[in-house]
C-alpha positions in Angstrom: 75.5 -48.8 -76.4 74.6 -44.8 -75.2 77.8 -43.8 -75.4 78.6 -45.1 -78.5 75.9 -43.1 -79.8 76.6 -40.0 -78.0 80.3 -40.2 -79.8 78.2 -40.9 -83.5 76.3 -37.7 -82.9 78.7 -35.7 -81.1 78.9 -32.1 -81.9 81.6 -29.6 -80.4 80.1 -26.0 -79.4 79.4 -23.7 -82.1 78.7 -26.2 -84.7 75.3 -27.2 -85.7 76.1 -30.0 -87.0 78.6 -33.3 -85.6 81.5 -33.6 -88.0 81.4 -37.2 -87.8 78.3 -36.7 -90.3 80.8 -34.6 -92.8 83.1 -37.9 -92.8 80.4 -40.2 -93.4 79.0 -37.8 -95.9 82.6 -37.5 -97.6 83.3 -41.3 -98.2 79.7 -42.0 -99.0 80.4 -39.8 -101.7 84.1 -41.0 -102.2 82.6 -44.6 -102.5 79.8 -43.8 -104.9 81.7 -41.6 -107.3 85.4 -42.8 -107.3 85.9 -46.2 -105.7 83.7 -48.7 -103.8 86.9 -49.2 -101.5 86.4 -46.1 -99.8 83.5 -47.3 -98.1 85.5 -49.8 -96.4 88.1 -47.3 -95.4 85.2 -44.8 -93.9 83.9 -47.8 -92.2 87.0 -48.6 -90.8 88.0 -45.1 -89.6 84.2 -44.6 -88.3 85.1 -47.8 -86.1 88.4 -46.4 -85.1 86.8 -42.9 -84.3 84.0 -44.1 -82.1 86.3 -46.7 -80.2 88.5 -43.8 -79.5 86.2 -41.1 -78.5 83.8 -43.3 -76.4 87.0 -44.9 -74.6 88.3 -41.3 -74.0 87.6 -40.8 -69.7 86.4 -37.1 -69.9 84.1 -37.9 -72.8 82.4 -40.4 -71.1 82.5 -38.6 -67.9 80.9 -35.7 -69.8 78.3 -38.4 -71.5 77.5 -40.1 -68.3 76.6 -36.9 -66.5 74.7 -35.5 -69.4 72.4 -38.9 -69.6 72.2 -38.6 -65.6 70.9 -35.0 -66.1 68.4 -36.1 -68.4 66.8 -38.6 -66.4 66.7 -36.0 -63.5 65.0 -33.6 -66.1 62.4 -36.7 -67.1 61.6 -37.3 -63.2 60.8 -33.2 -62.8 58.6 -33.3 -65.5 56.8 -36.7 -64.3 56.7 -34.9 -60.7 55.2 -31.8 -62.4 52.8 -34.2 -64.0 51.7 -36.0 -61.0 51.3 -32.5 -58.8 49.0 -31.1 -62.3 46.6 -34.7 -62.3 45.9 -34.3 -58.7 43.9 -30.4 -59.4 40.7 -29.9 -59.9 39.5 -29.3 -63.3 39.3 -25.3 -62.9 42.8 -25.4 -61.3 44.4 -27.5 -64.3 42.9 -25.0 -66.6 44.4 -22.4 -64.7 47.5 -23.6 -65.1 47.6 -24.9 -68.5 46.5 -20.8 -69.2 49.7 -19.9 -67.4 52.0 -22.4 -69.0 50.3 -20.8 -72.4 51.3 -17.5 -71.4 54.4 -18.4 -70.2 55.2 -20.1 -73.7 54.1 -17.4 -75.8 56.1 -15.1 -73.8 59.0 -17.2 -74.5 58.8 -17.0 -78.1 58.1 -13.4 -78.2 61.7 -12.8 -76.6 63.5 -13.9 -79.6 67.4 -13.8 -79.4 67.4 -11.1 -75.9 67.9 -13.7 -73.4 65.3 -15.9 -74.5 67.5 -19.2 -73.0 68.0 -17.7 -69.5 64.0 -16.3 -69.4 62.7 -19.7 -71.0 64.3 -21.8 -67.5 62.7 -18.6 -65.1 59.2 -18.9 -66.8 59.5 -22.5 -66.0 60.4 -21.9 -62.4 57.3 -19.2 -62.4 55.1 -22.4 -63.7 56.1 -24.5 -61.4 55.7 -22.3 -58.4 52.7 -21.4 -59.6 51.7 -25.3 -59.5 52.9 -25.5 -56.0 50.8 -22.6 -54.9 47.7 -24.1 -56.7 48.1 -27.7 -54.9 48.6 -25.9 -51.3 45.4 -23.7 -52.1 43.6 -26.9 -53.1 44.5 -28.3 -49.6 43.7 -25.3 -47.8 40.5 -24.9 -49.6 39.8 -28.7 -48.2 40.5 -27.7 -44.5 38.2 -24.5 -44.8 34.9 -26.2 -46.3 35.6 -28.6 -43.2 36.4 -26.1 -40.6 33.0 -24.2 -42.0 31.0 -27.5 -41.7 32.5 -27.8 -38.2 32.2 -24.3 -37.0 29.0 -24.5 -35.5 29.2 -27.9 -34.0 32.6 -27.0 -32.8 31.2 -23.9 -30.7 28.0 -25.7 -29.5 30.8 -28.2 -27.3 32.8 -25.5 -26.5 29.9 -23.8 -25.1 28.3 -26.9 -23.1 31.9 -27.6 -21.4 32.1 -24.0 -20.5 28.5 -23.9 -19.0 29.7 -27.0 -17.0 33.0 -25.4 -15.7 30.9 -22.6 -14.1 29.5 -25.6 -11.7 31.8 -25.1 -8.3 30.9 -28.9 -7.0 32.3 -30.2 -10.6 34.8 -33.1 -9.7 38.6 -32.2 -10.2 38.9 -35.2 -12.6 36.2 -33.9 -14.5 37.0 -30.3 -14.5 40.3 -31.5 -15.4 39.2 -32.9 -19.0 36.4 -30.6 -19.7 39.2 -27.9 -19.7 41.3 -30.0 -21.9 38.7 -30.1 -24.0 38.0 -26.5 -24.2 41.7 -25.9 -24.8 41.7 -28.3 -27.6 38.6 -26.6 -29.2 40.3 -23.3 -28.9 43.3 -25.1 -30.8 40.9 -26.2 -33.8 39.2 -22.9 -34.0 42.5 -21.2 -34.1 43.9 -23.2 -36.7 40.7 -23.1 -39.2 41.0 -19.3 -38.7 45.0 -19.5 -39.9 43.7 -21.8 -42.7 41.6 -18.9 -43.9 44.2 -16.5 -43.6 46.8 -18.7 -45.5 44.1 -19.5 -48.4 43.2 -15.4 -48.9 47.4 -15.3 -49.0 47.5 -18.1 -51.6 44.6 -16.5 -53.6 46.2 -13.2 -53.8 49.5 -14.4 -54.8 48.2 -16.7 -57.4 45.9 -13.6 -59.1 49.3 -11.4 -58.8 51.6 -14.0 -60.8 48.9 -13.8 -63.5 48.6 -10.2 -63.6 52.2 -10.0 -63.7 52.7 -12.7 -66.2 50.1 -10.8 -68.4 51.7 -7.8 -68.3 55.0 -9.3 -69.3 53.0 -10.7 -72.3 51.5 -7.3 -73.1 54.8 -5.8 -73.3 56.7 -8.5 -75.3 53.7 -8.2 -77.6 54.5 -4.1 -77.8 57.9 -4.2 -77.6 59.8 -2.8 -80.9 63.3 -3.3 -80.8 65.9 -4.8 -77.8 65.4 -2.4 -76.0 62.0 -2.5 -75.2 62.3 -6.5 -75.5 65.0 -6.1 -72.6 62.7 -4.0 -70.4 60.2 -7.0 -71.0 62.9 -9.4 -69.9 63.6 -7.1 -66.5 60.0 -7.1 -65.7 60.1 -11.2 -66.2 62.9 -11.8 -64.0 61.6 -9.4 -61.4 58.5 -11.1 -61.1 60.1 -14.0 -60.9 61.9 -12.7 -58.1 59.0 -11.3 -56.1 57.1 -14.9 -56.7 60.1 -16.6 -55.5 61.0 -14.2 -52.2 57.4 -14.6 -51.2 57.0 -18.2 -51.3 59.8 -18.2 -49.4 58.8 -16.1 -46.6 55.3 -18.1 -46.7 56.4 -21.2 -47.0 55.9 -22.3 -43.5 52.6 -20.5 -43.6 51.2 -22.2 -47.1 52.7 -25.4 -46.0 55.1 -25.6 -49.4 57.6 -28.1 -49.2 60.3 -26.6 -50.8 59.3 -23.4 -53.6 63.0 -23.4 -54.4 63.1 -27.0 -55.9 64.3 -27.6 -59.2 62.1 -26.5 -61.4 61.0 -28.9 -64.2 63.2 -28.6 -67.7 62.1 -26.0 -70.1 60.5 -28.9 -72.2 57.7 -27.8 -70.1 57.2 -24.8 -72.3 58.0 -26.5 -75.4 55.4 -29.2 -75.0 53.1 -26.7 -74.0 54.1 -24.8 -77.5 53.2 -28.3 -79.7 50.0 -28.5 -78.3 49.2 -24.9 -79.1 50.4 -25.8 -82.6 48.3 -28.9 -82.5 45.1 -27.0 -81.4 46.0 -24.4 -84.0 46.5 -27.0 -86.8 43.7 -28.6 -85.9 41.5 -25.5 -85.9 42.6 -24.6 -89.6 41.8 -28.1 -90.9 
């Protein structure tokens, strides 16, 4: 059924309206103004057209590939929303603000590479969301480390004090030394978590500032030359953020910062939300 619908709405590249619609309209008019028999002729030709096109192996393969791509886009968008739902309200608001700015930039670019930049902006929003998720996890580790810091230090001091006893049994000494080693490793991990958190915070702020700068440039741009400059700045920003995330992938605990981003529908959805808000505000 999906293949028949694809055949019914098939539109060659460069044609804004499926040619099948013109044929249906032509036979509809002929049947209404000349003779109803044209409706039967048109129906027969339509069935033959759909059967021929949907039975073509290349067309079926292209239709199935398109359906698979659409499913993949839906799955990525669902994964995006699932990750967004794990964030605290303040982080969600930060993500939505970035998405809104990205949508505004895409709308300001006009015909100057807008299609490619829409994908880049969606990728930047996806990377920003991954960084927010990593930051939330790091904040939890750092908070736990802060609560345990005094207790861990007290345990280490007590173990080291006991190790100063020259008459300590060998088994007990070995156990205390291992305890000190584990405590030292935990303290080092806590310090590393604080370093990771600082870096994630700094990169998130850099992305926000860069997006704000590109938005300002797109707003002030007058002519294609200035718009091209804004596009170049956006491309450079995305490249810098991606390189940084890949370099710090292990440090931040990111699973794969270069994974396929959600579709550009992400920004379309943000524009729809903004339009709905503006419509509600004007009522």
